C-alpha positions in Angstrom: -0.1 -0.1 0.0 1.3 3.4 -0.7 2.5 5.8 1.9 2.5 3.1 4.7 -1.2 3.1 5.1 -2.1 6.7 4.3 -5.5 7.1 2.5 -7.0 10.2 1.0 -10.7 10.3 0.3 -11.3 13.0 -2.3 -9.7 14.7 -5.2 -6.1 15.9 -5.0 -4.5 18.8 -6.9 -1.0 20.2 -7.2 0.5 23.3 -8.7 3.8 21.8 -9.3 5.5 18.4 -9.5 3.8 15.7 -7.3 4.9 12.3 -6.1 1.9 10.2 -4.8 2.5 7.9 -2.0 -0.9 7.4 -0.7 -3.8 5.5 -1.8 -6.4 8.1 -3.2 -9.9 7.4 -3.5 -10.6 10.2 -6.0 -8.7 11.9 -8.8 -5.1 13.4 -8.8 -4.2 16.3 -10.9 -0.9 18.2 -11.2 0.2 21.3 -13.1 3.5 19.6 -14.0 5.0 16.0 -13.6 3.0 13.5 -11.5 4.4 10.1 -10.2 2.2 7.5 -8.9 4.7 5.2 -6.9 4.7 1.4 -6.8 2.0 0.2 -4.3 -0.1 3.2 -4.6 -3.7 3.1 -5.9 -5.6 6.0 -7.5 -9.2 5.2 -8.0 -9.9 8.2 -10.0 -8.4 10.0 -13.2 -4.7 11.0 -13.1 -3.8 14.2 -14.9 -0.6 16.3 -15.5 1.9 17.3 -18.0 4.2 14.3 -17.8 3.0 11.2 -15.9 4.8 8.2 -14.6 2.6 5.4 -13.2 4.5 2.9 -11.1 1.4 1.9 -9.1 -2.2 1.5 -10.1 -4.5 4.1 -11.9 -8.1 2.6 -12.1 -9.8 5.4 -14.0 -7.3 6.2 -16.8 -4.8 8.9 -17.3 -4.4 12.2 -19.2 -0.9 13.6 -20.0 -0.4 16.9 -21.8 3.1 15.5 -22.4 4.5 12.1 -22.0 3.1 9.0 -20.1 5.4 6.2 -18.8 3.8 3.1 -17.5 6.3 1.1 -15.3 6.9 -2.8 -15.4 4.7 -3.5 -12.5 2.1 -0.8 -13.1 -1.7 -1.5 -13.7 -3.6 1.1 -15.7 -7.3 0.8 -16.6 -9.5 3.2 -18.6 -8.7 5.8 -21.2 -5.2 7.0 -21.6 -4.3 10.2 -23.5 -0.7 11.5 -24.2 1.5 12.8 -26.8 3.9 10.0 -26.2 3.7 6.8 -24.4 6.1 4.2 -23.1 4.8 1.0 -21.6 7.3 -1.3 -20.0 7.2 -5.1 -20.4 5.3 -6.6 -17.5 3.0 -3.6 -17.4 -0.9 -4.2 -17.2 -2.9 -1.9 -19.5 -6.6 -2.4 -20.2 -8.4 0.4 -22.1 -8.2 2.8 -24.9 -5.1 4.6 -25.8 -4.9 7.9 -27.7 -1.6 9.2 -28.7 -0.8 12.5 -30.5 
């Protein structure tokens, strides 16, 4: 579990870069780079300029720049980005829109 048991209920928004180490029962939005760490679960949409998903995003992701899905990550839903990298071992189920 992310953040050693820390859980957040509700949407979370950041002005700059963000590293998420807590399970979030809501959406996560950042103005810049957002990293969802391994063991972390976000039940809502993850948005930001550049996204790095190492944990789990259950409702999709929207990156205004690049999206990187790590080797143990799980991503479900609609994914939108200008560039995408999905590492071997990652789980992706959904729609992918690149461009």
